[in-house]
C-alpha positions, 0 to 999 in steps of 0.5 A, spaced: 299 323 249 306 328 248 307 334 251 305 339 245 299 335 244 297 336 252 299 343 251 294 344 245 288 340 248 289 344 255 289 351 251 283 349 247 279 347 253 282 353 256 279 358 250 272 354 251 272 355 259 274 363 258 268 364 253 263 361 258 266 365 264 265 371 260 258 370 258 256 368 265 260 374 267 256 379 262 249 375 264 250 376 272 252 383 271 247 385 266 241 382 271 244 386 277 240 392 279 243 399 277 247 401 272 252 407 270 245 412 269 243 410 276 250 412 278 250 419 274 244 421 276 246 420 283 252 424 282 247 429 279 243 429 285 237 426 281 234 425 274 228 425 271 226 418 267 227 422 260 234 424 262 236 417 265 233 414 258 238 419 254 244 416 258 242 409 257 241 410 250 248 413 250 252 407 253 248 402 249 244 400 255 237 400 251 239 395 247 236 388 247 240 383 252 243 379 246 245 385 242 249 387 248 252 381 249 254 380 241 257 387 241 261 385 248 264 378 245 265 381 238 270 387 242 273 381 246 276 378 240 280 384 238 281 386 245 277 392 245 273 392 251 270 398 251 271 405 254 271 406 262 265 410 264 268 413 270 275 413 268 274 416 261 280 411 259 279 405 254 278 399 259 284 395 255 289 401 257 287 402 264 287 394 266 294 393 263 296 399 267 294 396 273 295 388 272 303 388 273 302 390 280 297 385 282 301 379 278 307 382 282 304 381 288 300 375 287 306 371 284 311 373 289 306 371 295 305 364 291 313 363 290 314 365 298 308 360 300 310 354 296 318 355 297 317 356 304 311 351 306 314 346 302 321 347 306 317 347 313 313 341 311 319 337 309 323 338 315 317 337 319 315 330 316 323 328 317 322 329 324 315 329 326 316 330 334 321 336 332 320 343 333 319 344 326 313 340 326 310 344 332 311 351 328 308 348 322 302 346 326 301 353 329 302 356 322 297 352 319 292 354 325 293 361 325 293 361 317 287 358 317 283 362 322 286 369 321 282 373 315 287 376 310 285 383 312 286 382 319 293 380 318 294 386 314 291 390 319 296 387 325 302 388 320 300 395 319 299 397 326 306 393 328 311 395 323 308 402 321 305 405 327 309 401 333 315 400 329 315 405 323 320 400 319 315 399 312 311 405 308 304 405 310 301 403 302 302 405 295 307 401 291 313 406 290 315 413 293 315 418 288 320 422 291 326 416 290 330 418 285 335 414 282 336 408 276 332 402 275 336 398 281 334 403 286 326 404 284 326 396 284 329 396 291 323 401 293 318 397 290 320 391 293 320 395 300 313 397 299 311 390 297 314 386 303 308 387 308 302 386 302 306 379 300 307 377 307 299 378 308 297 375 302 302 369 303 300 367 310 294 363 309 297 359 303 304 358 307 300 354 312 296 350 307 302 348 303 306 347 309 301 342 311 300 339 305 308 338 304 308 335 310 303 329 309 305 328 302 312 327 304 310 323 310 306 318 305 312 318 300 317 316 306 314 310 307 314 308 300 318 301 298 323 305 294 325 309 299 326 304 304 330 301 298 334 307 298 336 307 305 337 300 305 343 301 300 346 306 304 344 312 300 345 318 304 339 321 308 339 328 304 339 324 297 333 320 300 329 326 302 331 331 296 333 327 290 328 321 291 322 323 296 321 330 295 320 330 287 314 325 288 311 329 294 311 336 290 305 333 286 300 335 291 303 341 292 303 343 285 296 341 284 293 345 289 297 351 288 294 351 281 287 350 283 288 355 289 290 361 284 283 363 283 283 364 290 289 368 291 287 373 285 281 374 290 285 375 296 289 380 292 283 384 292 283 385 299 290 386 300 290 391 295 285 395 298 288 394 305 295 396 303 293 401 297 297 397 292 295 400 285 293 394 282 286 390 279 283 390 287 283 397 288 281 398 281 275 393 281 273 397 288 272 404 285 269 401 278 264 397 283 262 403 287 262 407 280 258 402 277 263 402 271 261 396 268 266 396 262 271 396 267 269 391 271 268 386 265 275 388 263 278 386 270 274 380 270 276 378 263 284 379 264 283 375 271 280 369 268 285 369 263 291 369 268 287 364 272 286 359 266 293 360 263 296 359 270 292 352 271 295 350 264 302 351 266 300 347 272 298 341 268 305 342 264 309 343 270 306 337 273 308 332 267 315 335 268 316 333 275 312 327 276 314 321 272 308 317 273 304 323 269 309 322 263 308 314 263 300 315 263 
């Protein structure tokens, strides 16, 4: 199968999966107790049944389930996700305003975790009895055992309260003046602690996976043949073995992307990072259904797109997939 045909097939499956996810999300939120009428009534200190019915009629919540579902799906095809009850803003505009901050946090954390984890895994596989192997084992134990919010709180205590090096929260300092480069450095300065927090658990995962995959590849016949021919050890490791060992790491990275998005919600809440996580928390507390559905739509779209990208990268990296 050619690369372009593979891409077209994956996109087709992705569209069907996205539609199924949207229907499932809408169904679950519709059957969940409470709606915007309950939230408004709570803010008002209570309301009688007539007022509640008027609120539900105003937002179309008095319509049958399938009518509401049809209206929602029709809006999705035109990227019209409705109007936020709580923020009084179009949902698409609201989500797209927060999405770049979440993508910056997620992709930077994944890049750090994959690059550093793979490097540590290769070094540990190269010398199984060395200090790097001990470090990788410790990182794996700590990363898997420590909840991401606990790691974030520890970093805040260490680098904000005890050693005030980094900012306590937010994405940028409004008092900073200067051009694009200065403001970009300010964003990077605020990004460091959230990025370290989110990448910690995945660094542990990728380092252990890279070590195991590299140890398996280093025992293969073609590696022994390359060494017998006198190929330098550095070339054996990084030119012959690493390329084949990257397959499992890339695969798991694609599968873990959904959980990275979920972890970002917690990290954003801890560090007051202005992304989809904090927006989702505010929308859930306000029972702002259109905004919640918009966040789920764009999050699902990003996850599916990243999984398609993972399949493409695997075909480019692993020659065995090309042959298949």
